[in-house]
C-alpha atoms as an extended CHARMM CRD file, in Angstrom:
* protein
*
       264  EXT
         1         1  UNK       CA             -7.7870000000       15.5590000000       -8.1470000000  PROA      1               0.0000000000
         2         2  UNK       CA             -7.3360000000       12.6300000000      -10.5500000000  PROA      2               0.0000000000
         3         3  UNK       CA             -9.7260000000       11.3070000000      -13.1620000000  PROA      3               0.0000000000
         4         4  UNK       CA             -9.2020000000        7.6980000000      -12.0750000000  PROA      4               0.0000000000
         5         5  UNK       CA             -9.7580000000        8.1520000000       -8.3400000000  PROA      5               0.0000000000
         6         6  UNK       CA            -13.4890000000        7.5220000000       -8.0730000000  PROA      6               0.0000000000
         7         7  UNK       CA            -13.2300000000        4.4070000000      -10.2470000000  PROA      7               0.0000000000
         8         8  UNK       CA            -10.3640000000        3.1190000000       -8.0970000000  PROA      8               0.0000000000
         9         9  UNK       CA            -12.4880000000        3.6170000000       -4.9910000000  PROA      9               0.0000000000
        10        10  UNK       CA            -15.2170000000        1.4830000000       -6.5470000000  PROA      10              0.0000000000
        11        11  UNK       CA            -12.7200000000       -1.1650000000       -7.6600000000  PROA      11              0.0000000000
        12        12  UNK       CA            -11.2500000000       -1.4090000000       -4.1600000000  PROA      12              0.0000000000
        13        13  UNK       CA            -14.6850000000       -1.8320000000       -2.5910000000  PROA      13              0.0000000000
        14        14  UNK       CA            -15.4930000000       -4.6050000000       -5.0710000000  PROA      14              0.0000000000
        15        15  UNK       CA            -12.1920000000       -6.3580000000       -4.3650000000  PROA      15              0.0000000000
        16        16  UNK       CA            -12.8130000000       -5.9250000000       -0.6470000000  PROA      16              0.0000000000
        17        17  UNK       CA            -16.1790000000       -7.6580000000       -0.9470000000  PROA      17              0.0000000000
        18        18  UNK       CA            -14.5230000000      -10.6210000000       -2.6480000000  PROA      18              0.0000000000
        19        19  UNK       CA            -11.8850000000      -10.7780000000        0.0830000000  PROA      19              0.0000000000
        20        20  UNK       CA            -14.3390000000      -10.5460000000        2.9620000000  PROA      20              0.0000000000
        21        21  UNK       CA            -16.5500000000      -13.2300000000        1.4250000000  PROA      21              0.0000000000
        22        22  UNK       CA            -13.6410000000      -15.6590000000        1.8100000000  PROA      22              0.0000000000
        23        23  UNK       CA            -12.4700000000      -14.1730000000        5.1230000000  PROA      23              0.0000000000
        24        24  UNK       CA            -15.7940000000      -14.9230000000        6.7910000000  PROA      24              0.0000000000
        25        25  UNK       CA            -15.7000000000      -18.6400000000        5.9940000000  PROA      25              0.0000000000
        26        26  UNK       CA            -13.2530000000      -21.5220000000        6.2120000000  PROA      26              0.0000000000
        27        27  UNK       CA            -10.7100000000      -21.4200000000        3.3890000000  PROA      27              0.0000000000
        28        28  UNK       CA             -7.7340000000      -23.3850000000        2.0840000000  PROA      28              0.0000000000
        29        29  UNK       CA             -4.2110000000      -22.0190000000        1.8560000000  PROA      29              0.0000000000
        30        30  UNK       CA             -1.8900000000      -22.8450000000       -1.0340000000  PROA      30              0.0000000000
        31        31  UNK       CA              1.8150000000      -22.0070000000       -1.2150000000  PROA      31              0.0000000000
        32        32  UNK       CA              3.6570000000      -20.4740000000       -4.1330000000  PROA      32              0.0000000000
        33        33  UNK       CA              7.1300000000      -21.4450000000       -5.3190000000  PROA      33              0.0000000000
        34        34  UNK       CA              8.6580000000      -18.9140000000       -2.9020000000  PROA      34              0.0000000000
        35        35  UNK       CA              6.6070000000      -20.4180000000       -0.0230000000  PROA      35              0.0000000000
        36        36  UNK       CA              4.4080000000      -17.3290000000        0.2810000000  PROA      36              0.0000000000
        37        37  UNK       CA              0.7580000000      -18.1800000000        1.0120000000  PROA      37              0.0000000000
        38        38  UNK       CA             -2.0620000000      -17.8630000000       -1.5190000000  PROA      38              0.0000000000
        39        39  UNK       CA             -5.8140000000      -18.0540000000       -0.9210000000  PROA      39              0.0000000000
        40        40  UNK       CA             -8.9890000000      -17.8410000000       -2.9700000000  PROA      40              0.0000000000
        41        41  UNK       CA             -9.2700000000      -14.2590000000       -1.7200000000  PROA      41              0.0000000000
        42        42  UNK       CA             -6.0210000000      -13.2890000000       -3.4770000000  PROA      42              0.0000000000
        43        43  UNK       CA             -7.3020000000      -14.7840000000       -6.7260000000  PROA      43              0.0000000000
        44        44  UNK       CA            -10.8020000000      -13.3150000000       -6.5650000000  PROA      44              0.0000000000
        45        45  UNK       CA             -9.5040000000       -9.8650000000       -5.6250000000  PROA      45              0.0000000000
        46        46  UNK       CA             -7.0690000000       -9.9700000000       -8.5520000000  PROA      46              0.0000000000
        47        47  UNK       CA             -9.8620000000      -10.8310000000      -10.9850000000  PROA      47              0.0000000000
        48        48  UNK       CA            -12.0670000000       -8.0170000000       -9.6760000000  PROA      48              0.0000000000
        49        49  UNK       CA             -9.2390000000       -5.4750000000       -9.8880000000  PROA      49              0.0000000000
        50        50  UNK       CA             -8.0390000000       -6.5670000000      -13.3250000000  PROA      50              0.0000000000
        51        51  UNK       CA            -11.5770000000       -6.3120000000      -14.7130000000  PROA      51              0.0000000000
        52        52  UNK       CA            -12.0820000000       -2.8820000000      -13.1440000000  PROA      52              0.0000000000
        53        53  UNK       CA             -8.7810000000       -1.5020000000      -14.4460000000  PROA      53              0.0000000000
        54        54  UNK       CA             -9.5320000000       -2.8500000000      -17.9090000000  PROA      54              0.0000000000
        55        55  UNK       CA            -12.7920000000       -0.9060000000      -17.8610000000  PROA      55              0.0000000000
        56        56  UNK       CA            -11.0410000000        2.2930000000      -16.7610000000  PROA      56              0.0000000000
        57        57  UNK       CA             -8.4770000000        2.2900000000      -19.5620000000  PROA      57              0.0000000000
        58        58  UNK       CA             -7.4990000000       -0.8650000000      -21.4680000000  PROA      58              0.0000000000
        59        59  UNK       CA             -4.3500000000        0.8260000000      -22.7970000000  PROA      59              0.0000000000
        60        60  UNK       CA             -2.6760000000        1.0070000000      -19.3620000000  PROA      60              0.0000000000
        61        61  UNK       CA             -0.8060000000       -2.2390000000      -18.5570000000  PROA      61              0.0000000000
        62        62  UNK       CA             -1.0890000000       -3.9320000000      -15.1650000000  PROA      62              0.0000000000
        63        63  UNK       CA              1.7220000000       -5.3860000000      -13.0660000000  PROA      63              0.0000000000
        64        64  UNK       CA              0.1670000000       -7.4690000000      -10.2910000000  PROA      64              0.0000000000
        65        65  UNK       CA              1.5510000000       -9.8180000000       -7.6680000000  PROA      65              0.0000000000
        66        66  UNK       CA             -0.6460000000      -12.5100000000       -9.1700000000  PROA      66              0.0000000000
        67        67  UNK       CA              0.7390000000      -11.9390000000      -12.7160000000  PROA      67              0.0000000000
        68        68  UNK       CA              4.4910000000      -11.8760000000      -12.2690000000  PROA      68              0.0000000000
        69        69  UNK       CA              5.6670000000      -13.2230000000      -15.6030000000  PROA      69              0.0000000000
        70        70  UNK       CA              5.8320000000       -9.9500000000      -17.5940000000  PROA      70              0.0000000000
        71        71  UNK       CA              9.4530000000       -9.7270000000      -18.8130000000  PROA      71              0.0000000000
        72        72  UNK       CA             11.5220000000       -6.5960000000      -18.2930000000  PROA      72              0.0000000000
        73        73  UNK       CA             12.0950000000       -6.3600000000      -22.0480000000  PROA      73              0.0000000000
        74        74  UNK       CA              8.3860000000       -5.5700000000      -22.3280000000  PROA      74              0.0000000000
        75        75  UNK       CA              8.0260000000       -3.5130000000      -19.1410000000  PROA      75              0.0000000000
        76        76  UNK       CA             11.0010000000       -1.2100000000      -19.6430000000  PROA      76              0.0000000000
        77        77  UNK       CA              9.2200000000        0.8760000000      -22.2910000000  PROA      77              0.0000000000
        78        78  UNK       CA              6.0400000000        1.4390000000      -20.2590000000  PROA      78              0.0000000000
        79        79  UNK       CA              5.3300000000        5.1280000000      -19.7670000000  PROA      79              0.0000000000
        80        80  UNK       CA              2.7400000000        4.3440000000      -17.1050000000  PROA      80              0.0000000000
        81        81  UNK       CA              1.1990000000        1.2540000000      -15.5510000000  PROA      81              0.0000000000
        82        82  UNK       CA             -0.9250000000       -0.0050000000      -12.6770000000  PROA      82              0.0000000000
        83        83  UNK       CA              1.0300000000       -1.6380000000       -9.8580000000  PROA      83              0.0000000000
        84        84  UNK       CA             -1.2730000000       -3.9420000000       -7.8900000000  PROA      84              0.0000000000
        85        85  UNK       CA             -1.2370000000       -6.1360000000       -4.8240000000  PROA      85              0.0000000000
        86        86  UNK       CA             -4.7580000000       -7.6040000000       -4.6810000000  PROA      86              0.0000000000
        87        87  UNK       CA             -4.2930000000       -8.7990000000       -1.0910000000  PROA      87              0.0000000000
        88        88  UNK       CA             -1.3240000000       -7.3790000000        0.7660000000  PROA      88              0.0000000000
        89        89  UNK       CA             -0.7960000000       -9.1600000000        4.0550000000  PROA      89              0.0000000000
        90        90  UNK       CA             -2.0390000000      -12.6390000000        3.1720000000  PROA      90              0.0000000000
        91        91  UNK       CA             -0.4100000000      -13.9350000000        6.3680000000  PROA      91              0.0000000000
        92        92  UNK       CA             -2.4570000000      -11.4250000000        8.3770000000  PROA      92              0.0000000000
        93        93  UNK       CA             -5.5390000000      -12.4880000000        6.4200000000  PROA      93              0.0000000000
        94        94  UNK       CA             -4.9010000000      -16.1170000000        7.3810000000  PROA      94              0.0000000000
        95        95  UNK       CA             -4.4530000000      -15.0920000000       11.0320000000  PROA      95              0.0000000000
        96        96  UNK       CA             -7.7650000000      -13.1980000000       10.7500000000  PROA      96              0.0000000000
        97        97  UNK       CA             -6.4200000000      -10.1100000000       12.5230000000  PROA      97              0.0000000000
        98        98  UNK       CA             -7.9090000000       -7.6580000000        9.9890000000  PROA      98              0.0000000000
        99        99  UNK       CA             -4.5510000000       -6.0930000000        9.0230000000  PROA      99              0.0000000000
       100       100  UNK       CA             -4.5930000000       -6.7090000000        5.2710000000  PROA      100             0.0000000000
       101       101  UNK       CA             -5.1620000000       -4.3890000000        2.3370000000  PROA      101             0.0000000000
       102       102  UNK       CA             -5.8760000000       -3.9040000000       -1.3450000000  PROA      102             0.0000000000
       103       103  UNK       CA             -3.0890000000       -1.8450000000       -2.9630000000  PROA      103             0.0000000000
       104       104  UNK       CA             -3.2660000000       -0.0810000000       -6.3270000000  PROA      104             0.0000000000
       105       105  UNK       CA             -0.7730000000        2.5200000000       -7.5760000000  PROA      105             0.0000000000
       106       106  UNK       CA             -0.4350000000        4.3320000000      -10.8950000000  PROA      106             0.0000000000
       107       107  UNK       CA              3.2580000000        4.5370000000      -11.7640000000  PROA      107             0.0000000000
       108       108  UNK       CA              4.2810000000        7.2150000000      -14.2460000000  PROA      108             0.0000000000
       109       109  UNK       CA              7.8380000000        6.9490000000      -15.4650000000  PROA      109             0.0000000000
       110       110  UNK       CA              9.5500000000        5.4650000000      -12.4310000000  PROA      110             0.0000000000
       111       111  UNK       CA              7.5190000000        7.0220000000       -9.6250000000  PROA      111             0.0000000000
       112       112  UNK       CA              4.0230000000        6.7170000000       -8.1010000000  PROA      112             0.0000000000
       113       113  UNK       CA              1.5560000000        9.3030000000       -9.3920000000  PROA      113             0.0000000000
       114       114  UNK       CA             -1.3160000000        8.1320000000       -7.2140000000  PROA      114             0.0000000000
       115       115  UNK       CA             -2.0350000000        5.3470000000       -4.7700000000  PROA      115             0.0000000000
       116       116  UNK       CA             -5.0550000000        3.8330000000       -3.0690000000  PROA      116             0.0000000000
       117       117  UNK       CA             -5.1270000000        1.4180000000       -0.1510000000  PROA      117             0.0000000000
       118       118  UNK       CA             -8.2800000000       -0.2080000000        1.1560000000  PROA      118             0.0000000000
       119       119  UNK       CA             -8.4030000000       -2.2320000000        4.3790000000  PROA      119             0.0000000000
       120       120  UNK       CA            -11.6530000000       -4.1950000000        3.9360000000  PROA      120             0.0000000000
       121       121  UNK       CA            -11.8570000000       -5.6370000000        7.4630000000  PROA      121             0.0000000000
       122       122  UNK       CA            -11.3770000000       -2.1320000000        8.8790000000  PROA      122             0.0000000000
       123       123  UNK       CA            -13.4810000000       -0.5760000000        6.0820000000  PROA      123             0.0000000000
       124       124  UNK       CA            -10.9440000000        2.2360000000        5.7500000000  PROA      124             0.0000000000
       125       125  UNK       CA             -9.8480000000        3.7370000000        2.4330000000  PROA      125             0.0000000000
       126       126  UNK       CA             -6.6570000000        5.7590000000        1.9940000000  PROA      126             0.0000000000
       127       127  UNK       CA             -5.6950000000        7.6460000000       -1.1400000000  PROA      127             0.0000000000
       128       128  UNK       CA             -3.0180000000       10.0600000000       -2.2540000000  PROA      128             0.0000000000
       129       129  UNK       CA             -2.2780000000       11.9560000000       -5.4570000000  PROA      129             0.0000000000
       130       130  UNK       CA              1.0730000000       13.5320000000       -6.2540000000  PROA      130             0.0000000000
       131       131  UNK       CA              0.8670000000       17.2650000000       -5.5520000000  PROA      131             0.0000000000
       132       132  UNK       CA             -2.7970000000       17.0570000000       -4.4690000000  PROA      132             0.0000000000
       133       133  UNK       CA             -2.6340000000       15.6110000000       -0.9580000000  PROA      133             0.0000000000
       134       134  UNK       CA             -3.5000000000       12.4080000000        0.8850000000  PROA      134             0.0000000000
       135       135  UNK       CA             -6.7740000000       11.4520000000        2.5470000000  PROA      135             0.0000000000
       136       136  UNK       CA             -8.4830000000        8.8250000000        4.6950000000  PROA      136             0.0000000000
       137       137  UNK       CA            -12.1250000000        7.7390000000        4.5640000000  PROA      137             0.0000000000
       138       138  UNK       CA            -13.5470000000        5.7280000000        7.4760000000  PROA      138             0.0000000000
       139       139  UNK       CA            -16.5650000000        3.4280000000        7.0250000000  PROA      139             0.0000000000
       140       140  UNK       CA            -15.8460000000        3.5390000000        3.3000000000  PROA      140             0.0000000000
       141       141  UNK       CA            -18.4460000000        0.9980000000        2.2030000000  PROA      141             0.0000000000
       142       142  UNK       CA            -21.1550000000        2.6640000000        4.3180000000  PROA      142             0.0000000000
       143       143  UNK       CA            -20.7130000000        6.1710000000        2.9040000000  PROA      143             0.0000000000
       144       144  UNK       CA            -22.5260000000        7.2630000000       -0.2470000000  PROA      144             0.0000000000
       145       145  UNK       CA            -19.8840000000        8.4550000000       -2.7090000000  PROA      145             0.0000000000
       146       146  UNK       CA            -20.9080000000        9.5520000000       -6.2020000000  PROA      146             0.0000000000
       147       147  UNK       CA            -17.8170000000       11.3740000000       -7.5130000000  PROA      147             0.0000000000
       148       148  UNK       CA            -14.1750000000       12.1320000000       -6.8710000000  PROA      148             0.0000000000
       149       149  UNK       CA            -15.1700000000       15.5210000000       -5.4430000000  PROA      149             0.0000000000
       150       150  UNK       CA            -17.5480000000       13.7840000000       -3.0550000000  PROA      150             0.0000000000
       151       151  UNK       CA            -14.8370000000       11.3260000000       -2.0380000000  PROA      151             0.0000000000
       152       152  UNK       CA            -12.4160000000       14.1300000000       -1.1770000000  PROA      152             0.0000000000
       153       153  UNK       CA            -15.0720000000       16.1540000000        0.6290000000  PROA      153             0.0000000000
       154       154  UNK       CA            -16.0780000000       13.2960000000        2.9210000000  PROA      154             0.0000000000
       155       155  UNK       CA            -12.5150000000       12.2290000000        3.7230000000  PROA      155             0.0000000000
       156       156  UNK       CA            -10.0070000000       13.5210000000        6.2810000000  PROA      156             0.0000000000
       157       157  UNK       CA             -6.8570000000       15.1320000000        4.9300000000  PROA      157             0.0000000000
       158       158  UNK       CA             -3.5970000000       13.5860000000        6.0980000000  PROA      158             0.0000000000
       159       159  UNK       CA             -1.6550000000       13.8860000000        8.2740000000  PROA      159             0.0000000000
       160       160  UNK       CA             -4.3280000000       14.1560000000       10.9430000000  PROA      160             0.0000000000
       161       161  UNK       CA             -2.0270000000       13.8570000000       13.9890000000  PROA      161             0.0000000000
       162       162  UNK       CA              0.0730000000       16.8000000000       15.1700000000  PROA      162             0.0000000000
       163       163  UNK       CA              3.6250000000       16.5840000000       16.4590000000  PROA      163             0.0000000000
       164       164  UNK       CA              4.1260000000       14.7710000000       19.7680000000  PROA      164             0.0000000000
       165       165  UNK       CA              7.0960000000       14.5700000000       22.1100000000  PROA      165             0.0000000000
       166       166  UNK       CA              7.3180000000       10.8170000000       21.5920000000  PROA      166             0.0000000000
       167       167  UNK       CA              8.8640000000        9.4380000000       18.4020000000  PROA      167             0.0000000000
       168       168  UNK       CA              6.8650000000        6.5200000000       17.0050000000  PROA      168             0.0000000000
       169       169  UNK       CA              8.5380000000        3.8600000000       14.8720000000  PROA      169             0.0000000000
       170       170  UNK       CA              6.6440000000        1.1720000000       12.9480000000  PROA      170             0.0000000000
       171       171  UNK       CA              8.5250000000       -2.1040000000       13.3560000000  PROA      171             0.0000000000
       172       172  UNK       CA              7.9840000000       -5.7380000000       14.2060000000  PROA      172             0.0000000000
       173       173  UNK       CA              8.1210000000       -6.4390000000       17.9230000000  PROA      173             0.0000000000
       174       174  UNK       CA              8.8180000000      -10.1380000000       17.4210000000  PROA      174             0.0000000000
       175       175  UNK       CA             11.2410000000       -9.9950000000       14.4770000000  PROA      175             0.0000000000
       176       176  UNK       CA             13.1330000000       -6.7510000000       14.8890000000  PROA      176             0.0000000000
       177       177  UNK       CA             16.4040000000       -6.7970000000       12.9440000000  PROA      177             0.0000000000
       178       178  UNK       CA             19.7170000000       -5.5050000000       14.2460000000  PROA      178             0.0000000000
       179       179  UNK       CA             19.6170000000       -2.6970000000       11.6720000000  PROA      179             0.0000000000
       180       180  UNK       CA             16.1970000000       -1.5910000000       12.9020000000  PROA      180             0.0000000000
       181       181  UNK       CA             17.4080000000       -1.5890000000       16.5000000000  PROA      181             0.0000000000
       182       182  UNK       CA             20.4660000000        0.4260000000       15.4390000000  PROA      182             0.0000000000
       183       183  UNK       CA             18.2080000000        2.9460000000       13.6850000000  PROA      183             0.0000000000
       184       184  UNK       CA             16.0140000000        3.3320000000       16.7700000000  PROA      184             0.0000000000
       185       185  UNK       CA             19.1040000000        3.9540000000       18.9090000000  PROA      185             0.0000000000
       186       186  UNK       CA             19.9970000000        6.9390000000       16.7100000000  PROA      186             0.0000000000
       187       187  UNK       CA             16.7350000000        8.7120000000       17.6080000000  PROA      187             0.0000000000
       188       188  UNK       CA             16.6240000000       11.2710000000       20.3960000000  PROA      188             0.0000000000
       189       189  UNK       CA             14.1460000000       11.3310000000       23.2550000000  PROA      189             0.0000000000
       190       190  UNK       CA             11.4030000000        8.8500000000       24.0270000000  PROA      190             0.0000000000
       191       191  UNK       CA             10.8050000000        6.2680000000       21.2890000000  PROA      191             0.0000000000
       192       192  UNK       CA              7.7560000000        3.9980000000       21.0870000000  PROA      192             0.0000000000
       193       193  UNK       CA              7.6140000000        1.0010000000       18.7490000000  PROA      193             0.0000000000
       194       194  UNK       CA              4.2280000000        0.2560000000       17.1760000000  PROA      194             0.0000000000
       195       195  UNK       CA              3.2820000000       -2.6170000000       14.9190000000  PROA      195             0.0000000000
       196       196  UNK       CA              0.7140000000       -3.3880000000       12.2500000000  PROA      196             0.0000000000
       197       197  UNK       CA              0.4730000000       -5.5720000000        9.1640000000  PROA      197             0.0000000000
       198       198  UNK       CA              0.6420000000       -5.0160000000        5.4050000000  PROA      198             0.0000000000
       199       199  UNK       CA              0.7680000000       -1.5600000000        3.7910000000  PROA      199             0.0000000000
       200       200  UNK       CA             -1.0090000000       -0.1270000000        6.8390000000  PROA      200             0.0000000000
       201       201  UNK       CA              2.5240000000        0.6620000000        8.0350000000  PROA      201             0.0000000000
       202       202  UNK       CA              2.7490000000        3.3250000000        5.3110000000  PROA      202             0.0000000000
       203       203  UNK       CA             -0.6890000000        4.5960000000        6.2960000000  PROA      203             0.0000000000
       204       204  UNK       CA              0.3850000000        5.0950000000        9.9160000000  PROA      204             0.0000000000
       205       205  UNK       CA              3.1870000000        7.3700000000        8.7100000000  PROA      205             0.0000000000
       206       206  UNK       CA              0.8630000000        9.2300000000        6.3310000000  PROA      206             0.0000000000
       207       207  UNK       CA             -1.6350000000        9.7390000000        9.1680000000  PROA      207             0.0000000000
       208       208  UNK       CA              1.0820000000       11.1040000000       11.4240000000  PROA      208             0.0000000000
       209       209  UNK       CA              0.6350000000        8.2790000000       13.9160000000  PROA      209             0.0000000000
       210       210  UNK       CA              4.1700000000        7.0920000000       13.1630000000  PROA      210             0.0000000000
       211       211  UNK       CA              7.2850000000        9.1200000000       12.3960000000  PROA      211             0.0000000000
       212       212  UNK       CA              9.3520000000        6.3760000000       10.7740000000  PROA      212             0.0000000000
       213       213  UNK       CA              8.9450000000        2.9930000000        9.1350000000  PROA      213             0.0000000000
       214       214  UNK       CA             12.3680000000        1.4110000000        8.5620000000  PROA      214             0.0000000000
       215       215  UNK       CA             12.0030000000       -1.6080000000        6.2850000000  PROA      215             0.0000000000
       216       216  UNK       CA             15.2940000000       -3.4370000000        6.4660000000  PROA      216             0.0000000000
       217       217  UNK       CA             13.9600000000       -6.6640000000        4.9910000000  PROA      217             0.0000000000
       218       218  UNK       CA             12.8130000000       -7.8060000000        1.5090000000  PROA      218             0.0000000000
       219       219  UNK       CA              9.6080000000       -6.5570000000       -0.1280000000  PROA      219             0.0000000000
       220       220  UNK       CA              8.3460000000       -6.4690000000       -3.7070000000  PROA      220             0.0000000000
       221       221  UNK       CA              7.3860000000       -3.4470000000       -5.8130000000  PROA      221             0.0000000000
       222       222  UNK       CA              3.6420000000       -4.1380000000       -5.4610000000  PROA      222             0.0000000000
       223       223  UNK       CA              4.0350000000       -4.0710000000       -1.6580000000  PROA      223             0.0000000000
       224       224  UNK       CA              5.1590000000       -0.4510000000       -1.6450000000  PROA      224             0.0000000000
       225       225  UNK       CA              3.8970000000        1.5550000000       -4.6490000000  PROA      225             0.0000000000
       226       226  UNK       CA              0.5090000000        2.6160000000       -3.2720000000  PROA      226             0.0000000000
       227       227  UNK       CA              1.8950000000        3.2560000000        0.1900000000  PROA      227             0.0000000000
       228       228  UNK       CA              4.6710000000        5.4430000000       -1.1690000000  PROA      228             0.0000000000
       229       229  UNK       CA              2.1850000000        7.5060000000       -3.1780000000  PROA      229             0.0000000000
       230       230  UNK       CA              0.0780000000        8.1490000000       -0.0740000000  PROA      230             0.0000000000
       231       231  UNK       CA              3.0380000000        8.9390000000        2.1970000000  PROA      231             0.0000000000
       232       232  UNK       CA              4.5500000000       11.3440000000       -0.3260000000  PROA      232             0.0000000000
       233       233  UNK       CA              1.1880000000       13.0340000000       -0.9620000000  PROA      233             0.0000000000
       234       234  UNK       CA              0.9330000000       13.5500000000        2.8060000000  PROA      234             0.0000000000
       235       235  UNK       CA              4.3300000000       15.2830000000        2.8250000000  PROA      235             0.0000000000
       236       236  UNK       CA              6.5180000000       12.3210000000        3.7630000000  PROA      236             0.0000000000
       237       237  UNK       CA              9.3850000000       10.5090000000        2.0540000000  PROA      237             0.0000000000
       238       238  UNK       CA             10.3760000000        6.9860000000        1.0150000000  PROA      238             0.0000000000
       239       239  UNK       CA             14.1600000000        6.7890000000        0.6930000000  PROA      239             0.0000000000
       240       240  UNK       CA             16.4010000000        3.9640000000       -0.5020000000  PROA      240             0.0000000000
       241       241  UNK       CA             18.7370000000        2.6370000000        2.1770000000  PROA      241             0.0000000000
       242       242  UNK       CA             21.7730000000        2.1660000000       -0.0470000000  PROA      242             0.0000000000
       243       243  UNK       CA             21.9940000000        5.5550000000       -1.7760000000  PROA      243             0.0000000000
       244       244  UNK       CA             19.4720000000        7.7480000000        0.1210000000  PROA      244             0.0000000000
       245       245  UNK       CA             17.5930000000        8.4840000000       -3.1210000000  PROA      245             0.0000000000
       246       246  UNK       CA             13.8330000000        8.5140000000       -3.6670000000  PROA      246             0.0000000000
       247       247  UNK       CA             12.4160000000        5.0160000000       -4.0970000000  PROA      247             0.0000000000
       248       248  UNK       CA             11.6780000000        4.2280000000       -7.7720000000  PROA      248             0.0000000000
       249       249  UNK       CA              9.8840000000        1.5190000000       -9.7530000000  PROA      249             0.0000000000
       250       250  UNK       CA              9.7720000000       -0.7300000000      -12.8130000000  PROA      250             0.0000000000
       251       251  UNK       CA             13.2480000000       -2.0490000000      -12.2030000000  PROA      251             0.0000000000
       252       252  UNK       CA             14.5180000000       -5.1830000000      -13.9090000000  PROA      252             0.0000000000
       253       253  UNK       CA             14.4660000000       -6.9340000000      -10.5310000000  PROA      253             0.0000000000
       254       254  UNK       CA             11.0940000000       -6.3920000000       -8.8280000000  PROA      254             0.0000000000
       255       255  UNK       CA             12.5780000000       -7.2720000000       -5.4410000000  PROA      255             0.0000000000
       256       256  UNK       CA             12.8940000000       -4.0690000000       -3.4130000000  PROA      256             0.0000000000
       257       257  UNK       CA             15.9940000000       -3.0300000000       -1.5450000000  PROA      257             0.0000000000
       258       258  UNK       CA             15.8110000000       -1.7220000000        2.0100000000  PROA      258             0.0000000000
       259       259  UNK       CA             14.1460000000        1.6480000000        2.5720000000  PROA      259             0.0000000000
       260       260  UNK       CA             13.1060000000        4.1840000000        5.1740000000  PROA      260             0.0000000000
       261       261  UNK       CA              9.6890000000        5.8320000000        5.2890000000  PROA      261             0.0000000000
       262       262  UNK       CA              9.5040000000        9.0880000000        7.2320000000  PROA      262             0.0000000000
       263       263  UNK       CA              6.8920000000       11.7700000000        7.9000000000  PROA      263             0.0000000000
       264       264  UNK       CA              9.1280000000       14.4810000000        6.4130000000  PROA      264             0.0000000000
């Protein structure tokens, strides 16, 4: 499957424990320069992940939301690197609705080679490896996993939902953009809009529970790398809005353009 997968599973569980420790108590919220929220959970998850990745292979660099200052002059020559969002969906974390995740992707060249997403409040672990398939493990922290082979064996291969007559689109009910509405109007038949937070939107497409996830609003590279790996491993696509090409990474500007995620 991939030699790093079992270690990544363990790292995600450790980061999830740090996150849930804060989640289950009162916590303060700071704000970054861009006004995005930051909590102790973001910081503790980053430390746990950085330590775990260092133990896996200290030669692979890490690009994390919590360490943004790596210049492009240094990054542009990376052959591979870890792309990390220690706590994706901090706003959902603050709302305490459970829809937040740990995201880790291995980028080789300009594209995701593998991705893992762990939703600690839901205790669900998703993973995908290029050319090897995508999987979902429920009750992740309660299952005894001793190897990558064990992890794959005890997980459900994605997609797990067959075709339905209704087209499902992941989008915000409260902040739906004109472009998203226009996209929905191009779809034939009955269309149902569903909503969830963080990178779980990618997971819904990978599972087959959603057919499309149009993201016509800003995101950062660490928001999408792991999700793209899982969607593509499940047979789906992540396509750039402006030129209809496959979404790629390690650009000079880490701010993503618009994109469309689809089951196939």
